[in-house]
SEZAVEX-948844 format. One record per residue (C-alpha): x, y, z. Coordinates in steps of 0.2 Angstrom, whole numbers, padded with zeros to 4 digits, always signed. Layout:
N
XYZ...
//
This chain:
565
+0503+0469+0706+0484+0463+0701+0477+0472+0718+0459+0472+0712+0446+0466+0701+0426+0473+0697+0418+0466+0682+0400+0468+0681+0390+0460+0667+0404+0450+0660+0393+0432+0653+0386+0425+0669+0398+0433+0683+0385+0448+0687+0396+0457+0700+0411+0452+0711+0426+0459+0718+0441+0450+0716+0454+0456+0727+0471+0448+0726+0486+0447+0734+0505+0445+0732+0512+0428+0728+0502+0414+0721+0484+0416+0717+0474+0400+0714+0457+0400+0705+0447+0384+0706+0430+0379+0703+0418+0367+0694+0419+0367+0673+0411+0381+0667+0410+0389+0682+0417+0403+0676+0434+0399+0680+0441+0409+0664+0429+0423+0661+0439+0430+0675+0453+0428+0664+0442+0436+0649+0441+0449+0661+0458+0453+0664+0462+0450+0645+0448+0463+0643+0455+0477+0655+0472+0475+0648+0466+0479+0629+0462+0461+0623+0447+0460+0610+0432+0459+0617+0413+0456+0607+0394+0462+0612+0393+0444+0616+0403+0443+0631+0390+0454+0638+0379+0447+0651+0360+0442+0647+0349+0454+0645+0360+0469+0650+0367+0485+0640+0385+0485+0642+0397+0477+0653+0413+0484+0664+0428+0479+0670+0441+0488+0682+0456+0484+0687+0470+0493+0701+0485+0489+0703+0497+0494+0714+0519+0496+0716+0519+0504+0695+0534+0510+0693+0535+0526+0678+0533+0515+0665+0535+0519+0646+0522+0521+0640+0513+0530+0653+0525+0543+0650+0521+0547+0633+0503+0545+0640+0509+0562+0651+0501+0548+0666+0509+0546+0683+0505+0533+0693+0501+0543+0710+0510+0529+0725+0512+0517+0712+0494+0515+0711+0485+0513+0692+0466+0512+0690+0460+0505+0672+0446+0506+0668+0435+0497+0649+0415+0496+0649+0409+0487+0629+0393+0495+0629+0381+0483+0616+0383+0492+0599+0401+0485+0603+0409+0505+0608+0421+0503+0621+0425+0516+0633+0443+0515+0641+0450+0526+0655+0468+0525+0665+0467+0534+0683+0451+0544+0672+0459+0551+0659+0451+0541+0641+0460+0535+0632+0458+0521+0618+0459+0502+0617+0477+0501+0610+0484+0513+0623+0477+0501+0635+0484+0488+0627+0499+0496+0625+0502+0497+0643+0494+0484+0646+0507+0471+0637+0520+0478+0652+0507+0475+0670+0503+0455+0664+0507+0441+0656+0493+0429+0654+0496+0410+0645+0483+0404+0640+0480+0382+0640+0484+0384+0621+0500+0391+0620+0507+0375+0621+0503+0375+0603+0514+0389+0599+0528+0377+0603+0521+0365+0591+0524+0377+0578+0545+0379+0571+0541+0399+0566+0539+0402+0586+0553+0395+0590+0566+0410+0583+0556+0422+0592+0556+0412+0607+0574+0412+0609+0576+0431+0605+0567+0435+0616+0577+0425+0630+0593+0432+0623+0588+0447+0623+0594+0448+0605+0580+0458+0599+0590+0475+0598+0602+0466+0585+0586+0461+0574+0581+0477+0573+0597+0482+0566+0598+0467+0555+0582+0471+0549+0587+0488+0546+0601+0486+0532+0590+0471+0525+0576+0483+0522+0588+0493+0510+0593+0476+0500+0577+0472+0499+0571+0490+0493+0587+0491+0480+0585+0474+0475+0566+0479+0471+0573+0494+0462+0584+0481+0449+0569+0470+0445+0560+0483+0440+0574+0489+0425+0579+0471+0420+0568+0467+0406+0572+0455+0390+0574+0467+0376+0560+0462+0366+0550+0467+0381+0560+0483+0380+0555+0486+0364+0535+0486+0368+0537+0495+0383+0545+0511+0374+0534+0508+0359+0517+0509+0372+0527+0522+0379+0534+0533+0363+0513+0531+0358+0506+0539+0375+0519+0554+0375+0513+0560+0356+0496+0557+0359+0498+0569+0375+0507+0582+0368+0500+0582+0350+0485+0586+0361+0493+0603+0370+0484+0602+0384+0483+0617+0396+0477+0615+0415+0458+0622+0414+0455+0623+0398+0439+0609+0400+0430+0621+0412+0433+0638+0400+0424+0627+0384+0411+0618+0393+0407+0635+0396+0408+0643+0380+0398+0630+0375+0385+0632+0385+0383+0652+0379+0383+0644+0358+0369+0635+0360+0360+0647+0369+0365+0661+0356+0352+0663+0346+0343+0671+0360+0356+0681+0367+0355+0689+0348+0341+0695+0347+0336+0700+0364+0355+0711+0363+0351+0716+0350+0331+0721+0353+0338+0731+0367+0348+0739+0360+0334+0744+0348+0325+0752+0362+0338+0763+0370+0348+0768+0353+0335+0764+0338+0338+0768+0320+0338+0781+0307+0319+0779+0306+0314+0779+0325+0322+0786+0338+0326+0775+0353+0323+0780+0371+0342+0786+0374+0336+0800+0361+0319+0801+0367+0326+0807+0384+0337+0819+0378+0322+0827+0369+0312+0828+0383+0328+0835+0393+0331+0848+0380+0312+0853+0381+0310+0857+0398+0328+0864+0403+0325+0879+0393+0308+0882+0404+0316+0877+0420+0321+0896+0426+0300+0898+0428+0296+0884+0439+0306+0876+0454+0294+0861+0449+0299+0862+0430+0320+0863+0436+0314+0847+0445+0310+0840+0434+0322+0844+0419+0336+0836+0431+0328+0820+0433+0325+0819+0415+0344+0824+0413+0349+0809+0425+0337+0799+0416+0346+0806+0399+0361+0800+0405+0355+0783+0411+0349+0778+0395+0365+0782+0386+0376+0774+0396+0363+0758+0395+0362+0759+0377+0384+0759+0378+0384+0742+0389+0370+0736+0375+0381+0741+0363+0398+0733+0370+0388+0717+0372+0383+0717+0355+0398+0717+0347+0408+0702+0361+0392+0689+0355+0396+0694+0337+0399+0670+0336+0407+0665+0324+0402+0655+0311+0408+0638+0315+0415+0639+0331+0400+0628+0341+0408+0612+0331+0426+0618+0336+0422+0617+0354+0414+0601+0353+0427+0590+0344+0438+0596+0358+0431+0594+0372+0429+0575+0361+0446+0574+0363+0447+0579+0379+0434+0563+0386+0442+0552+0375+0462+0556+0385+0453+0558+0402+0446+0536+0399+0465+0532+0397+0474+0547+0406+0468+0555+0420+0452+0564+0425+0458+0579+0423+0470+0589+0413+0483+0590+0430+0482+0572+0430+0484+0570+0413+0498+0581+0413+0506+0572+0428+0505+0556+0420+0513+0564+0403+0529+0568+0416+0529+0548+0422+0528+0540+0405+0543+0553+0400+0552+0548+0416+0550+0531+0412+0556+0531+0395+0572+0539+0399+0574+0527+0414+0572+0514+0402+0584+0520+0389+0599+0524+0403+0592+0507+0411+0610+0500+0408+0618+0512+0418+0605+0513+0432+0606+0495+0435+0626+0497+0434+0624+0508+0449+0610+0502+0461+0621+0484+0458+0636+0495+0468+0623+0499+0479+0617+0482+0482+0633+0472+0485+0637+0486+0498+0621+0485+0504+0621+0466+0503+0637+0465+0512+0633+0477+0528+0616+0465+0529+0627+0449+0532+0639+0458+0542+0622+0460+0554+0617+0441+0553+0634+0434+0557+0635+0446+0570+0617+0444+0576+0619+0422+0574+0632+0420+0584+0621+0432+0598+0609+0417+0593+0620+0403+0593+0627+0408+0610+0608+0413+0620+0603+0393+0613+0615+0387+0622+0611+0395+0641+0593+0393+0636+0597+0373+0634+0604+0373+0650+0591+0384+0656+0578+0372+0652+0584+0358+0659+0586+0364+0676+0571+0368+0674+0563+0353+0669+0573+0343+0681+0563+0352+0694+0544+0348+0685+0551+0330+0687+0557+0329+0669+0576+0327+0672+0579+0312+0660+0574+0322+0648+0587+0331+0633+0582+0348+0627+0592+0355+0610+0591+0371+0602+0597+0367+0585+0604+0378+0569+0600+0378+0551+0608+0389+0538+0593+0398+0528+0588+0392+0511+0587+0404+0496+0598+0414+0486+0603+0424+0498+0603+0414+0512+0592+0426+0525+0576+0436+0525+0568+0447+0538+0575+0434+0552+0591+0432+0546+0602+0418+0543+0597+0407+0556+0583+0391+0556+0579+0385+0574+0568+0373+0580+0567+0365+0597+0573+0349+0597+0571+0335+0616+0571+0318+0617+0559+0311+0631+0567+0293+0635+0585+0289+0639+0590+0282+0623+0581+0292+0611+0588+0301+0598+0584+0319+0599+0568+0325+0588+0557+0340+0586+0546+0344+0601+0529+0343+0591+0535+0325+0584+0537+0316+0602+0531+0328+0615+0514+0324+0625+0503+0334+0631+0509+0333+0651+0529+0336+0643+0522+0350+0631+0514+0361+0647+0527+0357+0658+0541+0361+0645+0529+0378+0642+0533+0379+0657+0549+0377+0660+0550+0392+0648+0538+0403+0651+0548+0406+0668+0565+0405+0658+0554+0421+0650+0547+0431+0665+0562+0432+0671+0571+0443+0660+0555+0454+0658+0546+0469+0669+0529+0462+0671+0525+0459+0687+0513+0448+0687+0511+0432+0675+0491+0422+0672+0491+0406+0670+0474+0398+0663+0473+0379+0664+0491+0375+0658+0491+0359+0668+0484+0349+0655+0487+0332+0656+0498+0335+0671+0497+0323+0685+0506+0314+0700+0521+0318+0704+0523+0332+0689+0508+0342+0696+0516+0341+0712+0531+0347+0701+0524+0359+0693+0514+0363+0710+0531+0368+0718+0538+0378+0702+0520+0389+0703+0524+0394+0719+0544+0394+0715+0541+0408+0702+0530+0417+0715+0546+0421+0727+0547+0437+0715+0532+0439+0702+0513+0439+0707+0507+0423+0698+0487+0422+0697+0484+0402+0691+0465+0394+0684+0465+0376+0691+0460+0360+0690+0469+0348+0701+0472+0347+0720+0494+0348+0723+0493+0368+0712+0476+0372+0721+0485+0366+0740+0503+0378+0735+0493+0393+0734+0495+0409+0748+0478+0413+0742+0468+0403+0736+0447+0406+0726+0433+0395+0724+0422+0401+0707+0402+0393+0711+0388+0395+0697+0372+0396+0704+0355+0398+0698+0341+0412+0707+0326+0416+0699+0328+0409+0682+0347+0417+0678+0360+0411+0682+0374+0419+0694+0392+0414+0695+0401+0422+0711+0420+0422+0718+0423+0418+0736+0440+0421+0743+0444+0404+0754+0451+0401+0772+0454+0385+0778+0445+0374+0783+0436+0379+0763+0449+0374+0757+0449+0358+0763+0434+0357+0755+0438+0364+0740+0454+0349+0737+0443+0335+0742+0430+0340+0730+0445+0342+0716+0454+0326+0723+0436+0316+0728+0422+0325+0716+0403+0323+0721+0409+0308+0735+0421+0317+0748+0425+0305+0764+0435+0307+0779+0448+0299+0770+0448+0310+0755+0446+0328+0768+0462+0324+0776+0470+0319+0762+0464+0336+0757+0473+0342+0775+0489+0334+0775+0491+0343+0756+0491+0361+0764+0502+0352+0777+0513+0345+0767+0512+0365+0756+0516+0374+0770+0534+0363+0774+0538+0365+0757+0537+0385+0760+0545+0384+0775+0560+0373+0770+0562+0383+0752+0563+0397+0768+0576+0388+0778+0562+0388+0792
//
């Protein structure tokens, strides 16, 4: 259960520490005091959506911490390799001014998504707008599946239906009229021909671009290479540097025996002569390499233009264009043999449809059994909520469409009710009042919670439109639920507040020009005053106080009677 909640800088709450108990916990207070902010904080610590607007004005960040006790080994925790120490789990979330969130679980950094995943297994929050979901027929089927535990059957059907849908898409892609087929064949044939004629080679454009750059500077290159060749090799009229170096070496080598210095100079000239000859050969080879053919630059420009035009239509690189060519060839083959392919796919589709329909029928039968059980359970719950004359029914209708099924199965489900004796059953959204919706939603949530492992249920002002004897029945029902679940409830009704095992008051005040909210745990005398405020407003008389005391006494007698006391 949720044992401790710490809040910092959330809206008007600067700082609050709330220690919850097991059983039935109630929060009351004036409208706008900050009761729902406590619920928002719990939503945040269990991975709900937040925004920087939640941060208290003037604060750099907001922080929420929640201590859970008696936590069992949840699969979500095992996936994160987190083990609750002594059954305790500490969740922390910091909401920063730049919109970033820092989340921790037992001191270990986690993501908001991981926080949400664990939070779903710890707490179920029912807001005051949940009744609108009851009016949405699209939600009725999911309620029924949750109650009946048919999710595994639904998953199996959806896998089979996914296979069927994929086969239907493949068949539809192959089915086209003769005129459309002819147009597509012409288009593919033209594209394949254009690409094949181009004779594409990977890396060709890069090589041609490099060669073009070289050719564009050809005149300067040739002049430079020829000048270097003449300087090194010379011609018939004038010797080059290589020949002159050889002559210099010959002149000194004959004198090398006369002096060590002459011998050293001759050696250096020998090295210079060899190097000059080597350089002359290198330049000679370069001159032959740069022997450009006339018109080569024009040919390269023309080829690059072809590649540019093809790239605009078929891909940014030669590899992409060749891949597109393969795709066109495959599609052309597919069209040529489409009749055979359709025949094979139709056989597979018929088999897949049979399997999906069989699973849909099994799912439908399980849903109808669950529908009967749900009707009985809701009827009993509503009777306990002072609605004994209400009739509730789960209506099934077959799906429309060519298949008679979609990804949810073959059933359309709608909840019907009759609020008064002698009235026909009609859709809930057409006849239920606000108070009736609140009680039906409470009944439904209570029934669904019985099958869920979640230990904490939170009700945020779900008593809208309820008063009098009905309010007393709602209070008793919440107290009964709190026998096997921890229940937190935000309420304005004295009957519900009186039934609480633990009562908190949320009050707003001002200090130094700022608004502050505090959360106080009430003792019996304080509870009497708060119940009197809920009953009589600002004008509290001794009679109203006496009535508040009687409410507490009646709540105590109800609990004692429930336990046979």
